[in-house]
C-alpha positions as a Markdown table, in Angstrom:
| # | Residue | x | y | z |
|---|---|---|---|---|
| 1 | Met | 54.1 | 98.7 | 157.9 |
| 2 | Thr | 51.4 | 100.1 | 155.6 |
| 3 | Leu | 48.2 | 98.3 | 155.0 |
| 4 | His | 46.4 | 98.6 | 151.7 |
| 5 | Lys | 42.7 | 97.9 | 151.2 |
| 6 | Val | 42.0 | 95.2 | 148.8 |
| 7 | Glu | 38.8 | 95.7 | 146.9 |
| 8 | Ser | 38.3 | 92.0 | 146.0 |
| 9 | Val | 39.9 | 88.7 | 146.1 |
| 10 | Ser | 41.0 | 89.0 | 142.4 |
| 11 | Asp | 43.0 | 92.2 | 143.4 |
| 12 | Ile | 45.3 | 90.0 | 145.4 |
| 13 | Asn | 46.7 | 88.3 | 142.4 |
| 14 | Lys | 47.1 | 91.3 | 140.2 |
| 15 | Thr | 50.6 | 92.3 | 139.0 |
| 16 | Lys | 52.0 | 95.5 | 137.6 |
| 17 | Tyr | 53.5 | 93.6 | 134.6 |
| 18 | Asp | 52.3 | 91.1 | 132.2 |
| 19 | Ile | 55.7 | 90.2 | 130.6 |
| 20 | Tyr | 59.3 | 90.3 | 131.8 |
| 21 | Val | 61.9 | 90.6 | 129.0 |
| 22 | Tyr | 65.5 | 89.4 | 129.8 |
| 23 | Ser | 68.5 | 89.1 | 127.5 |
| 24 | Phe | 71.7 | 87.2 | 128.4 |
| 25 | Lys | 73.6 | 90.0 | 126.6 |
| 26 | Arg | 72.3 | 93.5 | 126.2 |
| 27 | Asn | 71.4 | 94.0 | 122.6 |
| 28 | Lys | 68.9 | 95.8 | 120.3 |
| 29 | Tyr | 66.6 | 92.8 | 120.3 |
| 30 | Leu | 65.9 | 93.4 | 124.0 |
| 31 | Phe | 64.4 | 96.8 | 123.2 |
| 32 | Glu | 62.7 | 95.6 | 119.9 |
| 33 | Val | 60.8 | 92.7 | 121.7 |
| 34 | Ser | 59.9 | 95.1 | 124.6 |
| 35 | Asn | 58.6 | 97.9 | 122.4 |
| 36 | Lys | 56.6 | 95.5 | 120.2 |
| 37 | Lys | 54.9 | 94.0 | 123.3 |
| 38 | Lys | 54.1 | 97.4 | 124.7 |
| 39 | Lys | 52.5 | 98.5 | 121.4 |
| 40 | Lys | 50.3 | 95.5 | 121.7 |
| 41 | Gly | 49.1 | 96.8 | 125.1 |
| 42 | Tyr | 51.1 | 94.4 | 127.4 |
| 43 | Arg | 52.7 | 95.8 | 130.5 |
| 44 | Val | 56.3 | 95.0 | 130.2 |
| 45 | Leu | 59.2 | 95.0 | 132.6 |
| 46 | Thr | 62.5 | 95.1 | 130.7 |
| 47 | Glu | 65.6 | 94.1 | 132.6 |
| 48 | Leu | 68.4 | 96.6 | 131.7 |
| 49 | Asn | 70.9 | 95.5 | 134.3 |
| 50 | Ala | 73.4 | 92.7 | 133.7 |
| 51 | Ile | 72.2 | 90.2 | 136.1 |
| 52 | Lys | 72.3 | 86.3 | 136.2 |
| 53 | Leu | 69.3 | 84.3 | 135.0 |
| 54 | Lys | 68.6 | 83.0 | 138.4 |
| 55 | Lys | 68.2 | 86.5 | 139.8 |
| 56 | Ala | 66.0 | 87.6 | 136.8 |
| 57 | Met | 63.7 | 84.6 | 137.5 |
| 58 | Asn | 63.6 | 85.6 | 141.2 |
| 59 | Ile | 62.5 | 89.1 | 140.1 |
| 60 | Ala | 59.8 | 87.6 | 137.8 |
| 61 | Asn | 58.5 | 85.4 | 140.6 |
| 62 | Arg | 58.6 | 88.2 | 143.2 |
| 63 | Glu | 56.6 | 90.5 | 140.9 |
| 64 | Lys | 54.3 | 87.6 | 140.1 |
| 65 | Ile | 54.8 | 88.0 | 136.3 |
| 66 | Lys | 53.2 | 85.2 | 134.3 |
| 67 | Tyr | 55.4 | 85.4 | 131.2 |
| 68 | Val | 59.1 | 85.7 | 130.7 |
| 69 | Ile | 60.9 | 86.2 | 127.4 |
| 70 | Leu | 64.4 | 85.0 | 127.3 |
| 71 | Ile | 66.6 | 86.4 | 124.5 |
| 72 | Gly | 69.9 | 84.6 | 123.9 |
| 73 | Asp | 72.3 | 83.9 | 121.0 |
| 74 | Glu | 70.3 | 81.0 | 119.7 |
| 75 | Glu | 67.0 | 83.1 | 119.6 |
| 76 | Ile | 68.8 | 85.9 | 117.6 |
| 77 | Lys | 70.4 | 83.4 | 115.2 |
| 78 | Asn | 67.0 | 81.8 | 114.6 |
| 79 | Ala | 65.4 | 85.2 | 114.0 |
| 80 | Tyr | 68.1 | 85.9 | 111.4 |
| 81 | Arg | 67.4 | 82.5 | 109.8 |
| 82 | Lys | 63.7 | 83.3 | 109.5 |
| 83 | Leu | 64.2 | 86.6 | 108.1 |
| 84 | Ala | 66.7 | 85.2 | 105.5 |
| 85 | Lys | 64.2 | 82.5 | 104.5 |
| 86 | Lys | 61.4 | 85.1 | 104.3 |
| 87 | Tyr | 63.2 | 87.5 | 101.9 |
| 88 | His | 65.5 | 85.0 | 100.1 |
| 89 | Pro | 63.6 | 81.8 | 99.7 |
């Protein structure tokens, strides 16, 4: 076992990532969302493996990630609807 020195109490709650991005099906939106968040300065963990939602949530909890973005079929459909309304009112 290795012990690491903690500089302050606030260091205990620090995590390597701010956001965990998970998609029920691997698609281009997974990468688009991840890249947009990274460009805004967030530290993003993107799930590239085909795993169940429960396992993904366990990973987010274990890593102490506060925010999880879930991308599913409905989110993709809603994104298309918003774009269609924006460009074809």
